[in-house]
N, C-alpha and C positions, 0 to 999 in steps of 0.2 A: 350494497359492495359486497363482492364475494369475498372470501378469503385468501390469506398466503399460503403460497404453498414454498416449501424449500426442502431442495434433495442435496446433498452434496455427494462428492468423489475425489478422488485424487486424483493427480499428475505428479510423479516426481516429487513428492514431497510439500507440493501446494494441493491446498483445498478449496475446490472450487465449489461457491454454491448457486446453484440456479436457482432464483427465485420467480415464482411465476404467481401474479396479482398485485392488490394495492398495498403500499406499505401505509398504515394509517392507524388512527388511533384504536384501540380496541385489540383483539386477540390478533390483527396481524404485525403490529409492531412487538407484539409480547413475544409473537413466537419467533420473527426476526431477532431479538434481543437474546432469547431464550439459546438459539441458534447458534450464535455467535460465545457466548458464554460456554456451552457446551463444546465447543471447538477448543477454545483457549484451555480450559479446563483441562484438557486431551492431549495438550501442549502441541495443537495444530494452529500455528501463528502465522503461515503464509497463506494468507486468504487473499482469493478474488470472487467479488461478487458479481454473478453474471445479473445483469438487472434489463435483459433482452425482453423479457416478457412481464417486468414491472410495471404494471398501468396506470399510475399514479403515487404520489409520496406526499404526504400533510406535513405539517409540522412536528405532530407526534412521530413521525416517519424519519425526518431530517434529525430529529434530538435522539431518536435508536442508532441512528446510524455515524452521530458523531460518538455517543457512549462506545459502542463497536468499535471504533477508528480507536478512542482513547485506549480501550481494554485491549489492544491487539497490541499499540504501541508499548502501553505499559509491560506486555508479557514480551519482549524485544521483537516483536512478529512486522509486519508488515500487511497492508491492506490495500488492494488495487480494486478498482470499480471495471466492468467491461460492459459494453454495448448498451451503456442508457439510452432510452428511447428520448426523442424531442423534448416530450413533456417533463421528465424525470430530470434531464438534462437544465434544461430551464431553470428547473427549480433549484437546482444543485447549484446553478452559476449563479441565481439571485441571490443566495447563502453563502456564495463566495466558496463551497466546498472544492470545488474545483479546482481552486488554486493549492489545497492543502491535499486531496487525494488523487493520486495517478489514476486517470482514465484510459481505458485503450479500447479500441473497435474491433480487435483481433486476437484471439485467445491465446495464439503462439507467440507474441509478441509480449502478453502480459505475464505469459509463463518464464520467459527469458528474462524478463525484466528484474524477478528475482535473483537469476545467476548473474545477470549485469553488477545488481549491488554490493554481490559477494566477492566480484573479481576488483571492482574499487575499493572496498574494504583492505584484501589481500595486497593491494597495490598500494594501499595508505601504510600498510603495516610494515611492509617490506624496505618503503621509504623510512619509514623510523628507524627502522634496523640500521639503514645506512646510514644515517644520520650518525645515529650513536656508534657504529662499528669504525666508519670510515672518513667524517668529518664532512659528509654532503648537505649540504642546506636545501631543503624543500620548502613547499608554500605550507607549512605544517600550521602557521600562524593563522591561517583562513580554519582550518579545523578539517577533520577527517570529513563531517559531512559535506564538506564542498569539495572537497580532493578531485584533482584534474589528473589522471595518469598522465606519468610524461613530464611533470614539471619538478625534475631534480635538477639541480644546476650545482657546479662544484663550489666550494668556496671562495668567495673574491670576483665571483661572475657575477653579470647584471640580472635581472629578472625579466628582461623584457621578454 
């Protein structure tokens, strides 16, 4: 198998890593892991992995992908997948990673998804402030992670 090549570019504070070749046991999975470690070490934790040219991924590659995801999340970041091939997508689905890591087929939408998460978090912070200041009840009991904007109701009103 040919080796993996990784190039990165930055757009609006989001790093896009274009991968080319297989992510498999050996040098390619090691290069992938090293690339993510270097990015997170340099505080680049909003990452999109462009998998369009990844020809295959084996169990070692899946393991590196999981380690990369955990590392990015532990640094307070987010990671998305972009354009996985059918073969790679099938492997990710088999391992249930598609349920954990967001996948996009459009780069612009993947980039915008980072802003959406920031807006949802800001909406949650506003709701918490309103609750504390003027006594408005929110859906805070489900937590900020599942926050849905617009679910603020006055005290005593139903939550239907």
